[in-house]
Every structure is written in C-alpha cells, then in structure tokens.
C-alpha positions in Angstrom: 0.0 0.0 0.0 2.9 2.3 0.8 4.5 1.7 -2.6 1.2 2.4 -4.4 0.8 5.7 -2.5 4.3 6.7 -3.5 3.7 5.8 -7.1 0.4 7.8 -7.1 2.3 10.9 -5.7 5.0 10.5 -8.3 2.6 10.3 -11.2 0.3 13.1 -10.2 2.6 15.5 -8.3 5.9 15.3 -10.0 4.8 16.8 -13.3 3.3 19.8 -11.4 6.6 20.3 -9.5 8.6 20.1 -12.7 6.3 22.6 -14.4 6.6 25.0 -11.4 10.4 24.7 -11.5 10.4 25.4 -15.3 8.2 28.5 -15.0 9.7 30.1 -11.9 10.4 32.8 -11.4 8.3 34.6 -13.9 7.3 38.3 -14.2 3.6 39.1 -14.6 2.7 40.1 -18.2 0.4 43.1 -18.3 -2.2 41.6 -20.6 -5.2 43.6 -21.6 -7.1 42.3 -24.6 -9.3 45.4 -24.7 -6.4 47.8 -25.2 -6.5 48.2 -29.0 -3.6 50.7 -29.1 -1.4 48.2 -27.3 -2.5 45.4 -29.6 -1.8 47.5 -32.7 1.7 48.3 -31.4 2.3 44.7 -30.7 1.2 43.6 -34.1 3.6 46.1 -35.7 6.5 44.7 -33.6 5.5 41.1 -34.4 5.4 41.7 -38.1 8.7 43.6 -38.2 10.8 41.4 -35.9 9.1 38.0 -35.3 7.7 37.2 -38.7 11.2 37.2 -40.2 11.8 33.7 -38.8 8.6 32.6 -37.0 5.3 31.9 -38.8 1.8 32.3 -37.5 -0.1 29.9 -39.8 -3.3 30.0 -37.8 -3.6 33.8 -37.9 -4.9 35.8 -40.9 -3.9 39.3 -41.6 -7.6 40.4 -42.0 -8.1 39.6 -38.3 -6.1 42.7 -37.5 -9.2 44.7 -38.5 -10.7 43.5 -35.2 -8.1 45.5 -33.3 -8.8 48.7 -35.3 -6.3 48.4 -38.1 -7.8 49.3 -41.5 -7.3 47.1 -44.5 -5.4 49.9 -46.3 -2.9 50.1 -43.4 -2.5 46.3 -43.3 -1.7 46.3 -47.0 0.7 49.2 -46.8 2.6 48.6 -43.6 2.1 45.0 -42.4 1.5 42.7 -45.4 5.1 41.6 -46.0 4.8 37.9 -46.4 1.5 37.6 -48.3 -0.3 39.1 -51.3 -3.8 39.3 -49.8 -5.1 40.3 -46.4 -7.1 37.0 -46.2 -3.9 35.0 -46.2 -2.2 33.6 -43.1 1.0 34.9 -41.6 3.5 32.6 -43.2 7.2 33.1 -43.3 9.6 32.9 -46.3 12.3 31.0 -44.4 12.6 27.4 -45.4 12.4 25.0 -42.4 15.4 23.0 -43.6 17.5 26.1 -43.8 16.4 27.3 -40.4 17.2 24.0 -38.9 20.7 24.1 -40.4 21.3 27.7 -39.3 19.9 27.5 -35.8 19.9 23.7 -35.0 16.1 23.7 -34.8 13.3 25.2 -37.0 11.7 28.2 -35.3 8.3 27.3 -33.9 5.0 28.6 -35.2 3.8 31.4 -32.9 0.1 31.2 -33.5 -0.7 29.6 -30.1 2.6 30.0 -28.3 1.1 32.1 -25.5 -1.5 29.4 -24.9 1.1 26.7 -24.9 3.7 28.4 -22.5 1.7 31.2 -20.9 1.9 35.0 -21.3 4.1 35.4 -18.2 6.7 32.9 -19.6 6.9 34.7 -23.0 7.1 38.1 -21.3 9.9 37.0 -19.0 11.7 35.1 -21.8 11.9 38.1 -24.2 13.5 40.2 -21.4 16.0 37.6 -20.2 18.6 37.4 -22.9 22.2 37.9 -22.0 25.6 37.7 -23.6 27.3 34.3 -23.6 30.4 33.8 -25.8 30.1 30.0 -25.3 26.9 29.9 -27.4 27.0 29.7 -31.2 24.8 32.9 -31.5 26.7 34.7 -28.7 23.5 34.8 -26.6 21.8 32.8 -23.9 18.6 33.1 -21.9 17.9 32.7 -18.2 14.3 31.6 -18.7 15.3 29.2 -21.5 18.9 28.1 -21.0 20.9 27.2 -24.1 18.2 28.5 -26.4 19.0 28.4 -30.2 17.3 31.7 -30.9 19.5 34.7 -31.1 18.5 38.0 -29.4 17.0 39.7 -32.4 16.0 42.7 -30.3 19.4 43.4 -28.8 19.9 46.7 -30.5 16.7 47.9 -28.8 17.4 46.4 -25.3 21.1 46.6 -25.2 23.5 44.0 -23.7 22.7 42.3 -20.4 25.2 40.4 -18.3 24.4 37.4 -16.1 25.5 37.3 -12.5 25.2 34.2 -10.4 25.4 34.4 -6.6 25.1 31.7 -3.9 22.5 31.8 -1.2 23.0 28.8 0.8 22.6 25.8 -1.5 20.7 27.7 -4.1 22.0 29.8 -7.1 20.5 33.2 -7.6 20.7 34.5 -11.2 20.4 38.2 -11.9 20.7 40.3 -15.0 22.2 43.8 -15.3 22.4 46.1 -18.3 26.0 46.7 -19.2 25.5 48.4 -22.6 22.3 50.4 -23.2 20.3 50.0 -26.4 18.3 52.5 -28.3 15.4 52.1 -25.8 15.4 52.7 -22.1 14.6 49.6 -20.0 11.1 51.0 -19.4 10.5 51.5 -23.1 11.8 48.1 -23.9 9.6 46.4 -21.3 6.6 48.4 -22.6 7.3 47.2 -26.2 7.6 43.6 -25.0 4.3 44.0 -23.1 2.6 45.1 -26.2 4.1 42.3 -28.2 3.0 39.6 -25.7 -0.4 41.3 -25.5 -0.8 40.9 -29.3 0.5 37.3 -29.2 -2.1 36.5 -26.5 -4.8 38.0 -28.8 -3.4 36.1 -31.8 -3.7 32.8 -29.8 -7.4 33.3 -29.5 -8.8 36.3 -31.6 -12.4 35.5 -30.8 -11.9 35.4 -27.0 -13.6 38.7 -26.2 -16.6 37.9 -28.4 -16.8 34.4 -26.9 -16.7 35.8 -23.4 -19.3 38.5 -24.2 -21.6 35.9 -25.7 -21.1 33.7 -22.7 -22.2 36.5 -20.4 -25.3 37.1 -22.5 -26.1 33.3 -22.4 -25.8 33.3 -18.6 -28.1 36.3 -18.3 -30.6 34.7 -20.6 -30.5 31.5 -18.5 -31.0 33.5 -15.3 -34.1 35.2 -16.7 -35.5 31.9 -18.0 -34.9 30.3 -14.6 -37.0 33.0 -12.9 -39.8 32.6 -15.5 -39.7 28.9 -15.4 -39.8 28.9 -11.6 -43.0 31.0 -11.4 -44.5 29.1 -14.3 -43.9 25.9 -12.4 -45.5 27.4 -9.2 -48.6 28.5 -11.2 -48.9 25.2 -13.0 -48.7 23.1 -9.8 -50.5 25.4 -7.4 -53.7 23.3 -7.1 -51.6 20.2 -6.3 -49.2 21.6 -3.8 
C-alpha cells in the first residue's frame, strides 16, 4: 500500500513540480485584450521582428481589422509575407535552412502564448544575456541554451548574467551593461505590447466568446425565474 501511494504521488505531483520549476520565477505580463492601441503596437512589432523567422499559420492578416487596423494600413505597412489580407501569416524562411542555421526550426507562434503562458513569453523576451560559449553569442535565463539569437538586442542593449550563492541555491540576476536604443522601461513596454498581441493572436475571438457567454448566462438566469414562477402557477392546485 505504501508503494502504491508513493507511485500515485510520483505520477500526479511530479509533473506539477517540474512545471513549477520550469516556469519560476516569472514576471507578470500586463495583458489587456481590450487595449487596442497596445494590440496595434504589438502587431507592428510582431510583423517587423518575429515574422522574419517565425510563422503564425493560424492567424490571418484580416483579423487585424478586429483590433482597429484598417485594410489599407494592413496592405501598406504589415503585409510583407503575403499578397492578400485574407492569407495567413506565413514566413519565407525554409524550415530545412532554419534547422541548419539554428539547429532547430523556429516554432510557429500562433498559439505559443496558450502553450507556454503569457508570463513565460514576457519574461523570456526580457531575459537574454551575452554568452560567448553559445553559437549565437546569446543565452537566456528563462530558456537556458536556447537556439534563438537575441534579435531585439539593439533595442534592449547587452545584459550580463551574475550568479550568486544563497545557501545551497544559485540566484541569477541580469544587469544592463550596454544600453540599447530604448530605455529599460520603453523596452519592457514594447515587449508587453508584443505579448499582448501574441495572446490576442492565440485566440482572436476570445472577447466575443466571453461577451456571448455573459449574454447566455443572463438569458438562462431570466429563463430560470420565468420557469420557476410558471412551475408554481402550474402546480398550485396540487401543492
């Protein structure tokens, strides 16, 4: 019985502990799906920086109209990898070439926020640091030995990793040693907008779905009251 209990704990608790270890510590991503200005800025950053290597094959350009971007602006400023606004956000890079260059093909980002969580993406994009031992010259505290180079380094600048000992634990901290074209606050704001857009891209119909859900619950609440009094009226002579 003792062995069965230990096996049960290993099966059901170990994955949760591993997941917590992988995701800690994370910074809270300031997600606001109703902030269209933030979503528009995030879409611009995504198209200009992320879409060079990463695809978003489940997202169509015309869905950007839902966040207040006109079709004319989409065609003029955002439609780099397609001919029509109804097409998906594909990438020109060939997967075999990407795997040869980076060791692994860059993942599709359509539902990356749903897979890893907005907090993880937000922390990851702010956790790159210089590492001469890596092929790209970069490493990441949130995702150690990542194959992706720091494509936003000119904006953020160079960060250095410092590891200190606190008892038996290692504490990793990052410090800015060479400023970029943005201040730390400006860079964090840009990443927040980018992650906000990626969260929207993972589920573009979320706000409509939630709004419809509220209406359905209100309808069911009204129908419950009507049904209750109808039932009382119907059975009044029996009860």
